[in-house]
C-alpha positions as CSV (number, residue, x, y, z in Angstrom):
1,M,-15.1,-3.0,-26.9
2,W,-10.9,-3.5,-26.6
3,R,-10.9,0.5,-28.1
4,T,-12.5,1.4,-25.1
5,H,-10.9,-0.6,-22.4
6,A,-7.9,1.3,-23.7
7,L,-9.0,4.4,-23.4
8,V,-10.3,3.8,-19.6
9,L,-6.8,2.4,-19.1
10,G,-5.1,5.5,-20.3
11,L,-7.3,7.6,-18.2
12,L,-7.0,5.8,-15.5
13,A,-3.3,6.1,-15.4
14,A,-3.1,9.7,-15.9
15,L,-5.0,10.2,-12.9
16,A,-3.1,8.5,-10.8
17,I,0.2,10.0,-12.5
18,V,-1.7,13.7,-12.2
19,A,-2.8,12.6,-8.5
20,Y,1.0,11.9,-7.8
21,L,3.3,14.3,-9.4
22,P,4.9,15.2,-6.5
23,V,6.8,12.3,-5.7
24,F,8.2,12.8,-9.0
25,T,10.9,15.6,-7.1
26,Q,10.4,13.7,-4.1
27,P,13.8,12.8,-2.4
28,L,13.9,9.4,0.2
29,M,13.2,8.9,3.2
30,Q,15.1,7.9,6.1
31,D,14.0,4.9,6.5
32,D,14.3,3.8,2.7
33,Y,18.0,3.6,2.8
34,P,18.5,0.8,5.3
35,L,16.4,-1.1,2.9
36,I,17.7,-0.7,0.1
37,E,21.2,-1.4,1.2
38,Q,19.4,-4.5,2.7
39,A,17.9,-5.3,-1.0
40,R,22.2,-5.0,-1.8
41,L,22.0,-8.3,-0.2
42,Y,19.3,-10.0,-1.1
43,G,17.9,-8.8,-4.2
44,P,20.8,-10.1,-7.0
45,A,19.8,-14.0,-7.2
46,S,23.0,-14.8,-5.1
47,G,21.3,-13.9,-2.0
48,W,17.6,-15.4,-2.8
49,H,18.2,-18.5,-0.2
50,N,19.3,-15.5,2.2
51,V,16.3,-13.6,2.4
52,L,14.2,-17.1,2.4
53,A,16.5,-18.2,5.4
54,D,15.8,-14.6,7.2
55,S,12.3,-15.4,9.4
56,A,12.1,-11.2,9.7
57,F,12.5,-10.3,5.7
58,R,11.1,-13.6,3.9
59,Y,8.0,-11.6,4.0
60,R,9.3,-9.0,1.8
61,S,10.7,-11.3,-0.8
62,T,9.5,-9.5,-4.0
63,F,10.1,-6.3,-2.5
64,F,14.3,-7.3,-2.2
65,L,13.6,-8.6,-5.4
66,L,12.5,-5.5,-6.9
67,T,14.3,-2.6,-5.5
68,G,17.8,-4.9,-5.8
69,A,16.8,-4.5,-9.2
70,L,16.1,-0.8,-8.9
71,D,19.5,-0.1,-7.2
72,R,21.0,-2.3,-9.5
73,L,20.2,-1.0,-12.9
74,F,19.6,3.1,-11.4
75,G,21.4,3.4,-8.1
76,P,20.0,5.1,-5.3
77,S,18.2,7.8,-7.0
78,P,15.2,8.8,-5.5
79,L,12.9,8.8,-9.1
80,P,12.9,5.5,-10.4
81,F,12.0,4.1,-7.1
82,Y,8.9,6.6,-6.9
83,L,8.5,5.5,-10.7
84,A,8.2,2.0,-10.1
85,A,5.6,2.3,-7.1
86,L,3.4,5.0,-8.8
87,G,3.8,1.9,-11.6
88,L,2.7,-0.5,-9.3
89,H,-0.1,1.7,-8.1
90,I,-0.8,2.0,-11.8
91,L,-1.5,-1.6,-12.3
92,C,-3.7,-2.2,-9.0
93,T,-6.1,0.9,-10.4
94,W,-6.5,-1.5,-13.5
95,L,-7.1,-4.6,-11.3
96,V,-9.9,-2.5,-9.4
97,Y,-11.0,-1.8,-13.0
98,A,-10.6,-5.4,-14.1
99,L,-13.2,-6.7,-11.1
100,G,-15.8,-5.3,-13.1
101,A,-15.9,-8.9,-14.6
102,W,-17.7,-9.5,-11.3
103,R,-21.3,-9.6,-11.2
104,V,-21.4,-8.3,-7.9
105,V,-19.4,-4.9,-9.0
106,G,-19.9,-4.7,-12.7
107,G,-18.7,-2.5,-15.4
108,R,-19.9,1.0,-14.4
109,V,-19.0,0.7,-11.2
110,A,-15.3,-0.6,-11.9
111,V,-14.5,2.6,-13.5
112,L,-15.7,4.8,-11.1
113,A,-13.9,2.9,-8.5
114,A,-11.1,2.7,-10.2
115,G,-11.3,6.2,-10.7
116,F,-11.8,7.0,-7.3
117,F,-9.0,4.3,-6.4
118,A,-6.2,6.2,-8.2
119,V,-6.3,9.6,-6.8
120,C,-7.4,8.8,-3.5
121,E,-5.7,10.6,-0.7
122,C,-6.7,8.3,2.2
123,H,-3.7,5.6,1.1
124,Q,-1.4,8.4,-0.3
125,E,1.8,6.9,1.9
126,A,1.6,3.2,-0.2
127,I,2.7,5.4,-3.0
128,M,4.5,8.4,-1.7
129,W,6.8,5.8,0.9
130,Y,8.8,3.5,-0.8
131,S,9.1,1.7,2.0
132,A,5.6,1.2,2.0
133,V,6.0,-1.0,-1.6
134,P,5.0,-4.4,0.1
135,E,1.6,-2.7,0.8
136,L,1.5,-2.5,-3.5
137,L,2.9,-5.9,-4.5
138,Q,0.5,-7.6,-2.0
139,F,-2.4,-5.9,-3.3
140,L,-1.2,-6.2,-6.8
141,F,-0.8,-10.5,-6.6
142,G,-4.0,-10.8,-3.5
143,V,-6.6,-9.2,-5.6
144,A,-5.1,-10.6,-9.1
145,A,-5.5,-13.8,-7.2
146,L,-9.1,-12.8,-6.1
147,L,-9.7,-11.9,-10.0
148,C,-8.6,-15.1,-11.1
149,W,-10.6,-17.2,-8.6
150,I,-13.8,-15.0,-10.0
151,W,-13.0,-16.3,-13.4
152,F,-12.5,-19.9,-12.4
153,V,-16.1,-19.8,-10.3
154,E,-18.3,-17.9,-12.3
155,K,-16.9,-17.8,-15.6
156,G,-16.3,-21.4,-15.5
157,G,-12.6,-20.7,-16.6
158,G,-10.7,-23.9,-15.9
159,W,-8.8,-25.3,-13.6
160,R,-6.0,-22.9,-15.6
161,W,-7.5,-20.3,-14.0
162,Y,-7.1,-21.8,-10.3
163,A,-3.4,-22.8,-10.9
164,A,-3.5,-18.9,-11.2
165,S,-4.7,-17.8,-8.3
166,L,-3.2,-20.1,-5.6
167,G,0.1,-19.1,-7.7
168,L,-0.5,-15.4,-7.3
169,F,-1.8,-16.1,-3.5
170,V,1.7,-17.6,-2.5
171,L,3.4,-14.4,-4.3
172,A,1.1,-12.3,-2.0
173,L,2.5,-14.1,0.6
174,A,5.9,-13.5,-0.4
175,S,5.2,-9.9,-0.4
176,K,3.6,-9.3,3.2
177,E,2.5,-11.3,6.0
178,S,-0.9,-9.4,6.2
179,A,-1.3,-11.5,2.8
180,V,-3.0,-14.0,4.7
181,I,-6.0,-11.6,5.1
182,F,-6.6,-12.9,1.1
183,V,-8.0,-16.0,2.8
184,P,-11.1,-14.6,4.8
185,L,-11.6,-12.2,1.8
186,L,-12.3,-15.4,-0.6
187,L,-15.1,-16.3,1.8
188,V,-16.6,-12.3,1.6
189,L,-16.7,-13.2,-2.4
190,A,-18.2,-16.5,-2.2
191,W,-21.0,-15.2,0.0
192,A,-21.5,-11.9,-1.9
193,S,-21.8,-14.2,-5.0
194,G,-24.1,-16.7,-3.6
195,T,-22.2,-19.9,-4.2
196,G,-22.4,-21.6,-0.8
197,R,-20.0,-24.4,-0.4
198,R,-19.7,-25.6,-3.6
199,W,-15.7,-24.2,-3.7
200,L,-15.0,-25.0,0.0
201,A,-12.7,-27.8,-1.7
202,A,-10.6,-25.5,-4.1
203,W,-10.5,-22.7,-1.2
204,L,-9.3,-25.3,1.5
205,P,-5.1,-25.2,-0.6
206,F,-5.7,-21.0,0.5
207,A,-6.3,-21.7,4.0
208,A,-3.7,-24.1,4.3
209,L,-1.1,-22.1,2.8
210,A,-2.3,-19.1,5.5
211,G,-2.3,-21.2,8.2
212,A,1.1,-22.3,7.7
213,D,2.2,-18.9,7.1
214,V,0.9,-17.6,10.4
215,W,2.5,-20.6,12.2
216,L,5.6,-19.6,10.7
217,I,5.5,-15.8,11.4
218,F,4.9,-17.1,15.5
219,W,6.7,-19.9,15.4
220,A,9.9,-17.0,14.4
221,Q,8.5,-14.5,16.7
222,P,12.0,-14.1,18.7
223,Y,13.8,-12.7,15.6
224,S,11.0,-11.0,13.9
225,F,11.1,-7.0,14.2
226,R,7.2,-6.2,14.8
227,L,6.6,-9.4,17.2
228,A,9.9,-9.0,19.1
229,D,10.1,-5.2,19.5
230,G,6.3,-5.4,21.0
231,S,4.9,-3.1,18.3
232,F,3.0,-5.5,17.2
233,S,0.9,-8.2,19.6
234,L,-2.4,-10.1,19.9
235,H,-2.9,-8.5,23.4
236,A,-3.6,-5.0,21.4
237,P,-6.8,-3.4,22.5
238,F,-7.9,-4.1,18.6
239,W,-11.6,-3.2,19.7
240,I,-10.5,0.7,19.7
241,T,-7.8,0.3,16.8
242,L,-10.1,-1.6,14.5
243,P,-13.8,0.8,14.9
244,V,-11.6,3.8,14.7
245,S,-9.4,3.2,11.4
246,Y,-13.1,2.0,10.2
247,A,-14.5,5.2,10.8
248,R,-11.7,6.8,9.4
249,L,-11.4,5.2,6.3
250,L,-15.5,5.9,5.9
251,W,-14.9,9.7,6.3
252,F,-15.6,11.8,4.6
253,W,-16.5,10.3,0.9
254,G,-17.6,6.9,2.3
255,L,-19.8,8.9,5.1
256,L,-21.5,10.6,2.2
257,S,-21.7,7.8,-0.2
258,L,-23.8,5.3,2.9
259,L,-26.0,9.0,3.5
260,L,-27.0,9.4,-0.4
261,L,-28.0,5.6,-0.7
262,A,-29.9,5.8,2.7
263,I,-31.9,9.1,1.5
264,L,-32.3,7.8,-2.1
265,R,-33.0,4.6,-1.1
266,A,-31.3,2.8,-4.0
267,R,-31.8,-1.3,-3.8
268,L,-29.5,-2.0,-6.7
269,Q,-26.1,-1.6,-5.5
270,R,-27.5,-3.7,-2.0
271,Q,-25.5,-6.5,-2.3
272,L,-22.0,-4.2,-3.3
273,V,-22.8,-2.1,-0.8
274,L,-22.9,-4.9,1.7
275,T,-19.5,-6.6,0.6
276,A,-17.5,-3.3,0.9
277,L,-18.9,-2.0,4.0
278,V,-17.5,-5.7,5.2
279,W,-14.5,-6.1,3.4
280,M,-13.1,-2.7,4.8
281,P,-13.4,-4.3,8.4
282,V,-11.8,-7.2,7.1
283,A,-9.2,-5.7,5.5
284,L,-7.8,-3.6,8.3
285,L,-8.3,-6.6,10.8
286,P,-4.1,-7.4,10.2
287,Y,-3.4,-4.2,11.0
288,S,-5.5,-3.6,14.1
289,F,-3.0,-5.2,16.7
290,L,-0.5,-2.7,16.7
291,T,0.4,-1.5,20.4
292,Y,2.2,1.8,19.2
293,M,-1.5,3.7,18.3
294,H,-4.9,3.2,18.1
295,R,-5.4,4.0,14.2
296,V,-4.2,1.6,11.4
297,P,-1.5,4.2,9.5
298,S,-2.3,5.4,5.8
299,R,-0.6,2.7,4.2
300,Q,-2.2,0.1,5.8
301,T,-5.7,1.2,4.6
302,Y,-4.3,0.3,0.7
303,L,-6.4,-3.0,1.0
304,A,-9.2,-1.6,2.9
305,S,-9.7,1.5,0.4
306,L,-11.2,-1.1,-2.3
307,G,-14.3,-1.2,-0.6
308,L,-14.2,2.6,0.0
309,A,-14.0,2.6,-3.7
310,W,-17.0,0.8,-4.0
311,L,-18.9,2.3,-1.9
312,V,-17.8,5.9,-3.3
313,A,-18.6,4.7,-6.6
314,A,-22.3,3.0,-5.5
315,G,-23.1,6.2,-4.3
316,F,-22.0,8.3,-7.5
317,C,-24.4,5.7,-9.0
318,A,-27.6,5.9,-7.4
319,F,-27.1,10.2,-7.0
320,R,-26.6,10.0,-10.6
321,A,-29.3,7.5,-11.6
322,R,-31.8,10.5,-9.8
323,L,-30.6,13.1,-11.6
324,Q,-33.8,14.1,-14.6
325,L,-32.2,17.5,-15.5
326,H,-28.6,18.5,-16.6
327,R,-26.7,15.3,-15.8
328,R,-24.1,15.7,-17.6
329,S,-23.1,19.1,-16.0
330,V,-24.0,17.8,-12.5
331,T,-22.1,14.6,-12.9
332,A,-19.4,16.9,-14.2
333,V,-19.3,19.4,-10.9
334,V,-18.9,16.7,-8.5
335,V,-16.4,14.6,-10.4
336,A,-14.3,17.4,-10.4
337,I,-15.0,18.4,-6.5
338,V,-13.9,14.8,-5.9
339,L,-10.9,15.2,-8.3
340,V,-9.6,18.7,-6.7
341,A,-10.1,18.1,-3.1
342,N,-8.4,14.6,-3.6
343,I,-5.3,15.7,-5.6
344,G,-5.1,19.2,-3.8
345,Y,-4.1,17.8,-0.8
346,L,-1.6,15.2,-1.8
347,W,0.0,17.9,-3.8
348,T,0.0,20.6,-0.8
349,K,-0.3,19.2,2.7
350,K,1.0,15.2,1.8
351,R,4.0,16.3,-0.7
352,R,4.9,19.3,2.8
353,Q,4.8,16.6,5.4
354,F,7.1,14.1,3.1
355,L,9.6,16.5,2.3
356,E,9.5,17.2,6.3
357,R,10.5,13.4,7.0
358,A,13.1,13.8,4.4
359,A,14.9,16.4,5.7
360,P,17.1,15.5,7.9
361,T,19.1,12.8,5.6
362,E,18.7,15.1,2.8
363,A,20.7,17.8,5.0
364,L,23.1,15.3,6.4
365,L,24.2,14.4,2.7
366,A,24.4,17.9,2.1
367,L,26.7,18.2,5.0
368,V,28.7,14.9,3.9
369,R,29.4,16.5,0.5
370,K,30.9,19.7,1.8
371,V,33.6,18.5,4.2
372,D,36.0,15.5,3.8
373,G,37.0,14.7,7.7
374,P,34.4,13.6,10.4
375,I,30.7,15.2,11.4
376,Y,29.7,14.8,14.9
377,M,26.7,14.0,15.3
378,R,25.0,16.8,18.3
379,C,21.4,16.5,18.0
380,Y,18.9,14.2,14.8
381,P,15.4,13.1,14.9
382,G,15.1,9.4,14.3
383,P,17.8,6.5,14.9
384,P,21.4,6.6,14.1
385,L,21.7,3.6,11.9
386,V,19.1,5.6,9.6
387,Y,21.9,8.2,8.9
388,E,24.5,5.5,8.9
389,A,22.7,3.6,5.9
390,A,21.7,7.2,3.7
391,L,25.5,7.8,4.0
392,R,26.9,4.2,2.9
393,V,24.2,4.0,0.0
394,K,24.2,7.6,-1.2
395,T,28.2,8.4,-0.4
396,G,29.9,5.4,-0.1
397,K,31.8,6.7,2.9
398,P,31.7,4.7,5.8
399,A,29.3,4.8,8.7
400,S,32.5,5.8,10.8
401,T,32.5,9.2,9.1
402,L,29.5,9.8,11.8
403,I,30.9,10.4,15.2
404,W,28.6,9.9,18.0
405,D,30.6,10.1,21.1
406,P,31.2,13.8,22.2
407,A,34.4,12.5,23.8
408,R,35.4,11.5,20.1
409,A,34.4,14.5,18.4
410,G,37.1,16.6,18.2
411,A,37.9,20.6,17.2
412,A,38.0,19.0,13.6
413,A,34.5,17.4,13.2
414,A,31.8,19.1,11.7
415,E,28.9,19.7,13.5
416,F,25.3,18.3,12.6
417,C,22.7,19.4,14.2
418,W,18.9,19.4,13.3
419,P,17.4,22.8,13.6
420,K,14.4,21.1,14.2
421,R,15.0,18.7,16.5
């Protein structure tokens, strides 16, 4: 049994690595540099009290600890940061497989769901953009908390599992504000398991922690970079953003699976399918109050895509159960189509998009290495602070090296103008 588990874990890790091979040669994005610079203040032990006191960044504490450690060990080289993101994704994929211990999911569905989750392109931004790593950390600690909860409720694991679940939930809250959504997701698990009100008293401490966290978030509204700048608001049209994002997440593999399940009239996976269909909108809800767009960004679908993985696995199981002849050959073809479609998309379109995002700062850094004097920033995409942070993080030169005012440029200054601006 342990050999089988080890083989499956190795295969899942290999799938994730193959899917995200492009990150091995990918530069850091513009937004990564200010956060790495921030981690140099908050990451060391001497700065932990500062990050906890920071009402805007304390909900990224685990991210700053990780980022600060990577920067101290390896410097601002892109590869260690992306390897850390990929490693977290592999751990999260293993958790999807571990959820097979939950009787609603089961081992066979868990293997398929984890395989799809490993290569799924819908949440690629969480892995291919280092600044989105809080999504991975939130998933890692939050889903681990759910797994411990399942062991406590269904397996009779004892109060040590409950304590572990509560502790992991606290770490999830220290990874991202949206981790409060694990409280209603616990209720989804209780509903799917049919445990009723039996464990309500054990659920209340989770609800109390989440409630206190929400109060602190809105109490610090004037200092929060998301609440203060108006990009997130309770008055946002969530009734548009949520259904649009739900539909985008289901397209294409989720809708295909639902169609197969309906045609085949599959009954064995009904509870799992209902759970997946409820899981997705609940997990998307915290991100549905955006004001600057009417769809949830791909990085923020990472938790919701667990429901998609369950749905796809259920559809595949129903399809395979109906095959009478050539079961192995048809199964291999279907698996190959899913892998090629997702991995091919990551290797081509998404890689190209991320290289384009990183190109302006990479071009500036290349110019900085060629000249010794000041650089006049004549035209550039994005805010000046990302270029100043990139300059300080990668070269150690002061921000004054970059001149933004044309009156101060002078004839001796080199000129930077991004051609695609």
